[in-house]
N, C-alpha and C positions, 0 to 999 in steps of 0.2 A: 643674374649671377650666383651660384652658388655661395650659402655663407662659410666661411671657413671658420672652424673653433678657433679659439683664441688659447692656444696652449701649445706647450712645448712639442716639437715630432720628434722622432728617431732620426729621420732624416730632415732637413730644413725645407721648408714648403716654397714652391715656386709657383708662379700663374704662368699659365700655357699661354705663349707669346702668341699666339693666333687668336686666342679668345682676348687678349688685352689690347690687342690691334683692333677687333671688333668694337670692344668697349669703347676705345678711343672714337670711331666713327660714330658711335653711339652720342657720343657727347656734340657731334655736329649735327647730329639729327636733334637733339636736344633746343641747338640754336634754332633750326627752322619751326620748330614747337613753341617757341617761347612769345608770346604775343607784346612783351617787351620791345623786340628787335623789330626793325621797322620793316614793315608788309615785303616789299621788294627785294631786300636783303634775304629774308627767310628763304623764298626761293632760290637765291643762292646757294643758300646753305645746302638746299635740297641738290643743287647742282653739285655741293663738292662732296656731298655725301654719295650721290650717284658716280661722280670720278671717280672718287678715292676708292669705292667697290667695285666698278670696272678696273683698274690698275691690281686692286688684291687677288681679283680671280685671272686677270694675266700672269701674274708673278708666282703669289704665294698658293694657290688653289692648285695653279698648272703644277708648280714642283712636288705638291704633296699626291698628286696624281702620279708623276713620274715616280716617283718613290713608290707607292701603291705598285706599280707594274714589275716592281723589280724583284726577281726571284726569293722566295722565301727563306733560304738562310741568308740571305743579303740582309732583307728585310731585319731580320732577328738581332743584327749587330746595331741596329740603330736605337738610339736613346728611347725614342718614342716610338710606338705604333701609328704607322701615318693612316690605316685604315680607319681606325677609333677617333684620330685625331680629324680626319676630312668628316669622318658622320657628325661629330660634335661642333665642328664649323659651321657645316651646313646647315643644320637644323639652328642657330643662330642667325645664320643671315636668311633664310627665309621667315624668322621673327621677327628681322628687324624690317623685310621686305614688305611684310603686311602691315609693320605698325608705320613704314614710309608710305606706304600707300592711302593708309586711313588719315595720317596726316595730310596729305593734298587733298582727297576729297571732305575728309570731314572739317577741317581746320584753315587750309589755307585758300580752298576755293570760297567758302562761305565768308572770309574778310577779306577776298577781294571784290566781292560782291557788295559786300558793306562800303567798300570805297570808291563804288562804280565803275571798278572792271570785271569785263564777265567775260572769262575764259571758256566757251561757248563750243560746240560740238554741233556736228551736222542735223540733231533730233532739235536745236533749239532754236534754230532759224527762221525769222518771219519770212513771209513768201518776198518780201523786199529784199531782205539780205540775201536769201538764196540764190534772186537774180543777180546780184551784185558777185555773188561768190561763185556761179557759173561763170562769168564773162570774165572775170579774174583769172580762173581755170583756165579758160580758152587762150587767154593773152598771155599768161607766167607761167603756167605750170605743165600743160598738156605735151608741149613739144620736149621738155624735159624727163617724160615717163619714157622708159626701156620695157616693158614687162617680159618675161622668161616662162614658157610653157612647159610644166610638169609632164610629160610625155613619153613616148617608147623612144622619140627622136634625140631626147637628150640622155647624153652620158652620164655627164657628171654636173653639178651644179656648185660652184664656188661663191661661198658668202665672204665679203668682206669684213675685215675686223672692224668693230666699233660702230657700224653703220646699221641705221634702222632698215629693215626690208617691210613691204607689205604682201601680205598672201592673200588670194583673191581665191575662193572657192566659189566657180559657177556653177549652177543648175538650171535644167529647163522641167516642167512637168513629166513627170514619167511614169509610166505603169510599173504595177507591181512595186514591192518591196523589199523584195530580196536585199540581204546584207550585201555591200559588193567590197571584195578587199582593195581595189584600185579604180581611179575614178573611170567611167566608162565614157562612151561618144556624148553623152547627155552630162557630162560631168567634165568641169574642167579645173585641175588649181596650177595657178599662176604665182609667179614671185616677179616683185617688183624694188628696185632699191628706192628708197625715199630721197629725191633731188636736193637735199640741206644744202650742202655747198653751192650748187649750181642755181639754186632760188636765191643764197644769199640770208637766208633764214630758216626757223623749224616753224616761227609765226608768220602769220599773215594778221593785219590789223584792217578790219571793217571800218566802214565810217562812222562817226559818234552819233550819236543823238541825243541831245543836250549834252548834258555832264555825265553821260553814260560810253563807257567806252566798251569795245567789243575785240576780242584776239581771239582767234580759231590755231589750232596745231594745222601745219601743214598736212598733216595724216588725215584730218578730219576735210579737209577741203576734198581731198584726193577722194575718199570716202563717200562724200557730198555728191561728186560729179562722176563717181566709178560706172555711173550705167549706160554714160556718153561712151566709155571706151568699149564694151558688151554689149552693144544692143541688142544681140540676138538671145541673151540669158535673161531669163524672167527674174530669175532669183541669184543674189551675190553675197558674200559675206567677206568683210574684208578685215584681216587682222595684222597686229605686227609682230616682227621676231629683231632681235640683235642677237649677234655672234660676238663672243670675246674669245682671242685667242691666247696662246701657250706664249709669254714676251719675253720668258728668259733667255737671254743671251747665252748660248753654247759655245763658248770660245776656250780655246787651248791655247793659255796664256803662257807659251814658251816665250824665251829671248829671243830666238830665231824666228824668221819667216813675217810675213807682211801682215801687221795687225790692222791696218788701213783697210785692206781686203778683206780680214776676217770679219770685222764691223758691220761693212758693207753686204758682205754674204749672210749675218745674224738679222740683219735689217731688212734682207730682202724674207730671210725663212720666216721674221717675225709676221709680215703679213699674210703666210702663206703657212703659218704654224698649227699645231695642234688644236682643235677646240677645247677651251676653259670652259665656256659657259652658255649656253641658247638661252637668250630670256625670251619667252613666250606669252601671249594672250591666251589666259587660261579657259576663256570664249571661244578658241579657235577649234573649228571640226577635226573630229579625229582622223578624217579621211584626208583634209589639208596636211596634218603633221605627220602623219604615215607617208604619204608622198615626198616631203621636204626631207624626211631621215632618209628614206630609201635613195633619195638623188643624191644627197649632201653625205652619206655615211656617218651621220652623228646617231650617238645612241643614248638610251634612256638615260646615262647618268651624269650625260652633260646637261639634259634639260633641267631648268629652273624656272618655276613659275612665275612670272612677273606679272604685269598689269596691261592695260590697253596701251599705253604710251611707255616708251622704252626713252634710253639716253637724257635722261633727267639735266644731264652735262649742259643741254642745248640751254637752260635757263639763263646759263652765264650771258644769252643774248637775249633775253627777252625783252620788248619793244620798251624803248625810252618813251614812256606817254608825259613826260614834264611833269611828273608829280612830286616836286624836291621832298615833301613832307613824308613820302614811304620809304626815303633812303637816308645812310647814316648822314648827320650833319660832317659838312668837308672840314676837313683838316689840312689846309695848304701845309705844303714844306714849310718849316718853319728856318729863319736863317740862321748857321751856327754861330756861338757866342764867343768863337775867339778863331775863328776862320774867317779870312776876308769875304764880304760877298760879291766881290768884282776884284779884278785885277789880279796879281802874282798870287800864289799859294805857297810855294818853295819857302820865303822868306818868313813866310809867320811860323811854317812847320818846324823852320831850324830853331826858331826862339824856344817853342814849348811843344808837348804832344798835345794833341787833340782826338776827343773821343765822337764819331759819328755814332747817330742814334738813328736808324732807318725803321720805318719812312716818315717819321717824325720831322727828320732834317733830311733835306734832298741828296738823292744819290749822284746831282751833277757833281758834287764835290770832288768824287771819285772821278768821272771822266776828265773833269777841269785840272785835276793832278795829272793826268795819263798825257792830256793835251798841251799842258805846259811842256812838260819832259820833252815831248815831241818837237818842239818849237825852239827848246832854251838850247844855244848853241854850245854851254856849258854842261850839258848833258852828253855823256856818249853811251849809255845803254838803259835799257829798261828789261825786266825780267817780270813775268807771270805768270800765274797758274788758271786756267779757264777750265771750269767743271760743267757750269750750266752756262752756255751763251743764247743772249737771244737773236731771232732772227734777222734783225735790223740794229745790231749790236753797234751801239756809239763806242764802245768801247776798243771793239777791235779796230773801227775806223781809227781813233786815235792810234793803236798800233802800226798801222798801214801808214798813217801820216808820218810816223816816228820814223820807219823802215825807209820812206820816200827821203827823209831828211839825213839820212845815212847813221842812224843809230844802229847796235849794235841791240835787237831786239829777238829775245829769247820768251818761247811761249810754250809752256807745259800743257799741252790740251790732253784733257782726259775723255780718252772716245768711248769710254762704258758706262760714261754717266746715262744709265737708266731713262730713255725717252726723251733724250736731248742729244743722241749720238747724230743724226742727221745734220743739224745747225752746228756741234760742234766740229762737224766733218768739214762742213762748207767753210766756215772761216778759214778752220787750218788748211786745206788746200790753199786758199785765198792767200793768208799770212805767208807760206811756204813760197809761193808762186814769187810773191812779191820781194822775197829775201827774207825773210825771218827766218830765225833757226829754230823752227817748230820740232818738240820733242814732245810723243805722243805716248806721255805717262809711263808707268813702270811696268815690266812684265809680272803679274801676279800679283801685285797692287794697286788700288785707284786711289788717285792722288784729289784728297776731297780737301787737301787744306788750300787758304785762299789766301794767298799772298802776291804783292807788287812791292818791286826792288829797283830804286832810279839810282845808277851813279852819277856822279856831277860832279866837275872840277871846282874845286874850290881854296884858294889860298895855295895852290902849290902842290895838292893831293886831290885824292879821289874822297868824296862824300857820300853816303849811303843814305837815301832817303826810304822808308818802307812805309805800306798800307798791311795792316793785319786785319782779319776780317773772320766774323764767323759767316757771313751770307756771299753768294755768288756776284760775280761781277757781272750782274743781268740787270738792267735797267727796266724790265716788266717785273721782275720779281720783288725789286727793290721797294714797289711801289705798295705790297702787301704783307712781304716778311717783317718781320721784326728782328733785326739784327744791329750788330755794335761792329764798329770798325775803328782800328785806331790808326793816326797818322803820328810818324815821328822818326827821328834821326837818332835818338839814343842809341851808342854805339854796344852796349849791352843785348840789344835787341835786332839790331841792324846787322850785325856781323853774324848772328847766327841766321838770320833770315838768307843770309849771303850763303852761309855752311847748307843750307837747305835746299837751295839750286845746285849748289856743286854736286849734292846728291843726285840730281837728276841728270850730270853729266857724267860722274865717275863710275854710277851704281856702288860704291865702297859703305859698308857698314859704318855707319856715324857715332854708333853708341860710344858714349863718353864726349861725344863733340858738343852738349848743349848743357850749358851752366844755367840757363834762365827759362830757355822754350821748353817746354813739354813737348816731344815729338815722338808721333808713332810712325812707323812701328818698331822704333829702338827701345826707347826706355819711357814711353808715356805710361804704359802699365805698372811696370815698376817704381816711377816715382808718384803715381796717384796711390799706390800701395805704401809707400814710405811717410808720403803725408798723414793716409788713414791711423797707421801706425804709432803716428807722434802724436794723433790726438787723444789714441787707447792708452799710451802713457801716459798724458797730462790726465786721464780722466781718473785710470789708477792710482794718480798722486793725490787725488781729491780735487783737483782744480778743473775750471771750468773748460770743456772740452766740447766744441760743435763742429758740426759741416754744414752746409749750404748749398744745394746742386741742382741747377735750372738746365734741365735736357729736354731733349724731342725724346728720347727712348734709354731708356736702361734694361739692358737685355743679358750682357755677359755674367753669367753664372760664377765664377770666380770673384769679381767685384760686387755682386750680390751679398756673397757669403761673406766677404770683408765686411760689407756695412752690416751686416748681422752680427759679426763678430764685436764691431764697435758698439752698435747700440747695447749688447749685453754686457760690455766692458764699461758704458756709462756715457758713453758719446752720444749728444744731442745730433740728431740729424734731420735736416728738413729737406723734402723733395719738392721740388715742383716740376714735374714731368707731362708736358704735352702730349705725346702721345704711348708708344707702347711702354710698359713697366711690369715686368716678373716678379718684382720685388712685393711683398706683401706687407704692408705694416702693422703695426700697434698688436704684435702676436706677442702672448705671453710666453718668455723664455726664446725668445728667437728676434723680436725686431720692437719690445717695449719702447725704446726711446726713438722710434722712427715715426715719422708723421708723412704725408704725400696727398698731393693736392696737384691741379691742373689747371690751365685757363685754356678755354677756348672762346674766342672774340672777332670781332672784325676784320685783326691783322693775325695773320699766322706767327705763331711763339716759336722764333728759330733760332735766337741766339743760346750760345752755352755759357754758362758761367758756373765756375765752381769757387767755393771759398772755405778756407778753413783754419779755425779759430787762433789756432799758434800761440795760447797764452796772451791773447789781445793784441798780439802782432797779426793779423791777419793776411793770412796768402788770398790775393785775388788774383783769379786766371780767366780769362774770356776767350774760348775756344772754338774751334771746328767741329770737334770732335764729341758725339755721342758716348754713353757707356755700352755699347753692343761687341761681340767679339770682332764684327768686320772692322770696326772703327779702331780698334786698340790692336789689333794683329795684321790685318790685309788691306789696311790704308796708310795714305801718308796724313798724317794731321798734325796739326799744331795749336798747341794752349799758348797764350800767352800772355805774363804777370803785368798788371797794371802799377807802374811806380810812382807815377805823378798824384801827389797827396789831393788836390783836387779832384781829379777824375776817378781815383778810388771812392772818393766821397760820394762820386756822382754816381756810379755804378751800383754803389752800396745802397744808396737810397732808390734809384729804379728796381732793383731788386725787391727791396723792401716793400714797395708798395705791390710788387707781386706777392708776397707772402703774406699781406694782409686783404687782396682781394678779397670780396665777400659777395660779388655780384656776378663774375662769369668765373669763379674758381669752383672744382667739383673735388671730390676726395676721389681716392682711388675706387669706388664703386658708383660714381657718378652721382652723389648725392650734392648738391649745392651746400657751399660751405654756408653761405648765410643764412642756410634754413635753421643753424643752430641757434640763432639769436638775430631774429629778424628785427629787433629795434636796435640792433647796433649803425652807426654811420654808415653809410654806404660808400665801399670803396669799387670804384672799378679802374682796374690799375691801367688800361689802355689810357683812358682819358686823363686820370690822373698824370699820366706819364706826360701827355702832349700838355697839357696847363704847366707842369712845371719844364718842360724845355722851351714853353714859350715865356716863362718868365725870365727863365735863364738867357734865353737871347738877347733878352733888353740889356743885360749885364757886360762889360767886358772884361773880365777877370782876368788878372793879372797872375804867371806863372807861378807857382810855389814849388818847394824843393821836393825834388823825387826821393820816395823811399829806398834806400839802400838795402 
């Protein structure tokens, strides 16, 4: 990344969003390179890096390529030249891909061998192993293969999205050496899908020899035995390719029309969308590449040089070899200090607020909350927003049970949650058929807030129980995403949560309806500006003024400029940004008082927290929203205040642990914070968080008065 001079500029300096995202993925790669990370976990970070990059090409690169294809006059109206952006980011991707390959070959594979794990190719097999591989191939692989010949009989070859294929270039000894533009009768090019799903794994575990363990890519098993498929050819070359297709949903989000049908149509288009990237092995013969491009219609601009292996996301499924010392120390979910471990939860929630910190504490509290409501004869209704739902969702099953028991169940399902549309659609249809009132989001907006509301008859009136969260109602992601949720009956919050759900019914502008919640797209931006302005006012009065923001992403230009203004007015701004940040800290005359760092560790930091000093009486908000234009203007988002004093202290302590992390925290240029002072006591915030919550779980604290 280029060094940026620390001096004032005529126009405030912002970092390009695309390069900032690539810088985040570079931090993921750093974890794969870090020898302090358990070895098999390093492989998972390679998988995360690969998966992230796949999605990046499917969405962001594909979007830029669409912009490049616009007419010149139209492109001239864009803020940034998409052609220049595309060139710059592809160059950075090339550098990272090269570093990725070097990390795998020169760091991870030798480290695996040191631990007696040998990831071998067909060239490394002993005679005994080769015999075993051939037998395995005949019994478990050969019948799964379906090669396609690229010849004049084939009009067009369709390659599936995100699928590894093997190309075969077959030759016999021929006379003469004339250069040929297409394969002759003595040459053939074939393409074959690597049957990872049908085989059940990308990897094959060979018999161990003592303490030595041997693993092969399924690709190499096919390479080893390929000559048995084509016995008439004396020479064959096998190489891998993988195509990523444009995944951006193209939906006209008008009020009328069937949104469900549009989503289904777009999902079908995604499978057949325009190519965004073809990864190929650089050793692949030109003749094979030429035939492939001719039959697929893929152009040179979509070609990206890869390596021998693609789809490193398959390392998520690397074989469990029973080597516990090569994975993270287990963190069993902790019992909650103030919620009952068994039995009813609603009476405990009626007494006080409860903060849930995932994945350190179990998501089961959320499913128990919903199941209890489903079975409680005094509960008349449940309302919930679903953004990303797991395929075997216990949350959705609890809602189905509630419908069966006669509750009025309202489910706001976001069908535009990228890459989770199919699962969301499945449960939406199932719930609707069961009798739930299913609302398919809001036209022109995404419903990104995470809310649940229960209506219960108590002492002659209805009482509202709410759960507000930064994370999805998803059992799978709750095990790896670090989020916060709040159980409460505080009417200041529950009444306004009910107002958010009313918006999903009446679609009326709710500006002015919220006194405590900060809700987009109505007043979240304006209220954040007001909170920043108050800190600026305090700073100009010579008082201590500060802002602490923990976000996944900071991209909105207007909010960044506001933070620049605050900095130059004397407000201390601390940023904890895990992903994209277009703000450049510590620039003289622009962001002198802004510091920025971000954490990448075993759990994905997903919670958003906003803290404003407020002259010593801090405003603390926990939120679903990042500070991106799409969150503030084109999504339904909710930031909720923490009122209860002991929970304010708890969330502040957890935030402070991250502020002082010097093990997994990097600055905006990906330099490790701990490198500045290597002799300082090591603080790894995620481990410290677990230890703190474990200590807290042994106490049963009484509720403290809530702050007005």
